[in-house]
N, C-alpha and C positions, 0 to 999 in steps of 0.2 A: 455536203460534199461538193464540192463548186469542180464547173464547165465555162469553158469560154468557149460558148457556141460563137464567136462572128471575128471569124482571121484568117486574116487574105497575105497573098505570099511573095516568092521572084514570078507567078504565072501571073500575078496582077498585074496592070499596064500599067501601077501602081505603085509596088513595093518591090523593095530586096532582097524582101527576108528566105532563107533559103527554109524549105521546108523542114527536112533533117533537125535545120537547129531548132526550130517552132518547138516541135514537139517535146527539146532538151528545156529548152527554156523552161514551157508547158509546167513541166516533170517540178524542174526544182525551184519553180512556184506553190507548187501543193496544186494541180487543176488533172481533175479524176479525167477528164476526158479535154477536150476538145474540137472544134469545129472549125474546118478548112473551105473559108466560102471564098475563094475568088470570082472576080468580075468572069460574071461567062462563061465556067471549065470548069471544070472537074481536077485537072491533069496535078495541080497542089495537092487536091485532097489524099489522090491516093497515091503521090514519093510522101508525102506524112507518112498515111497507112500505113505503112509499107519498111520506113524506117523504123518505126514504134512497136518499144519492148511489154512498156506498163502504162501507158497512157490510152487511152482508149479514143480511137481519132474515127471521129467521125466526116465523112464523103457530103462534102456540097458545093455549091454553087452559089454566086448572088448573079441576082437577070435582073439586067432594069427592061419595065417593059413600059409602056400607057397607061400606068397607074401605080407609077410606083416599085422601088428597088421589092422584090423577095430576093425570099433565104429557098434554096430549094435542104436539105436536111435526109443524106444515105442514102441516098446517090449511086448506082452503077453505069452509067450512061450521063451523057451529057445533054445537054438541054437546047434542042431548037429554037426552040417558040420562042416568040416576042413578046405575044399577045400576055395581059395578065391572064385570064382567061383557060389560053394554051398555056401554059408554062402551069401555070395551077394543077391540071391533068398531066402536063408532062411526066410531075412530080411526084405528081400519085400513081399513074398507070405505073411503078418503078414502086411503091410501094416505098416508094419515101414521105416523107414534112414540110407542108409550106408553110412560109415563115412570113410573116409583113414585120417587110426591115424598118428603121427606126420614125415612123408612118408620120412623124413630124416635121421630117424634114424627105423634102423630096417628095410626096406625095398629097397632093393636090387634095381628095378628097377623102381620106383614110378614110371614112367611118363605110365606104363603100362597098372596097376591098375586105377593106376587114370580117368580114362574116363571110368570106370564102375560103380563109385558110383554117389552116388545122391553130394555129400560133400569131399568140404577136412579139417582141420585140420591144418588150418592156420599156427597156435599161441598151440603153449606149453609149457605150461611152466616150465617144465622140460628135453628143449631139448634147444641146441646155440644158442644165438641167431642168425647168420649165416647162419645153418637147418630154424630156421622160419622166414629167411627171400626169402630164395627157397621154400619152403611149399609156402605162399603168391605167389609167381612169378607163382609155380605149379598152383596155381586155376587160378590166371589170363589166362595161357596159356590154360587149360583143360576150361575153359571158367562156373570154378563152385561156386557155393555157401561157402564160408571162414566162417566157425568157429573157437572156442577159447577156452580153458578149461585149466586149471591149472593140471594134472593127479594128483590129488591131491594121500596126501599116511596118508598125516598125516592133521589137524589139520593148522596149521600152512600155509600149502599150503593153502586150502582152498578158491576162490580167484584171484588167484593170475593170470590167466589166464581167460580171459573173454568172450562168443558172443555178443556181440555189435548189440540191435536188437531195431525196432521201434513201437510203438503198444502196447498191453496186449499179445498179443495170440502168441508166439514161438512158436507155428509148424505153424500157417500159416506163419511163415516169414524165417523159413527154408524152407518150403516146397516151395515158393515162391523163395526164394536162393537171399534173404531180409539181411543179415547180415554181423560181420564181424568181422576177429575175432582180438581181441588186449589182452595188458601187460604185467608181468613184471615176466620175465625170476627168480627159484630160482637156489643154485648154483649146476650147476649141478653134480657136485665127490658126495656134503654134501648127497643132496636124492638121491641118486640113494643105496647112501655106506648105506642109510638109509635102503632103504625098502628089502637089501641082508637080513640086519641086522636084522627083521623084519623079515622074510623069517624061516632063518635060527635058532627064537625065535620061528616063528612055531611047524617051524618042528619036532624042537625037542620035544616042545610037545605037538605030535599028534595031532594038532590045528589045521596042514596047512592045513588037509585031505580036497577035491575038493568036497563041496555041495552036496550032493541025487539034480536031478534034480528037478523042479516046476514051477508050472502056477498058470498064478495068474486067484480068484476067480471073 
């Protein structure tokens, strides 16, 4: 089974993707599960979960900290902290899992925070091949489970990076560390330039303001 555990929607400042359409594209591409991990908010994940009938949607968020980016998976409330240790603690307090996102892109010393999270993103489609190879090695050295994700900001990217798991329960596989990251890298410069362009457009239109906090009902 395959899951894409790193996807952004219009609830991020640098994506226009509709959460419901994200679910539809994931279904078309044969994904059993996805995690919607918008920047600093769970709003996109909640919308995607509400729209899904046959694709498992994990509500998540990508939070920037002084140690780099952390993905929170299986969230029901917004993460309000921004310091690394506090973010991990908030995620776990909700019963969620903390993932070190793309360790060699934006993490100055990834070995230090790697020992404190539950999982490591070993494959990210928006990272360079050498960075992904180092991330895979880091997960092995730290004895952490490995996940993969596309880091999609546009529909064409969905499913380029995946988490491979056995059985039908993605949460069970993740908590047991029985997953592996895999996929195809995107054009590094193209996708990041595209995200910057979207962020500028949303800023000019006033659509890039952070969404107000929400919680699941």
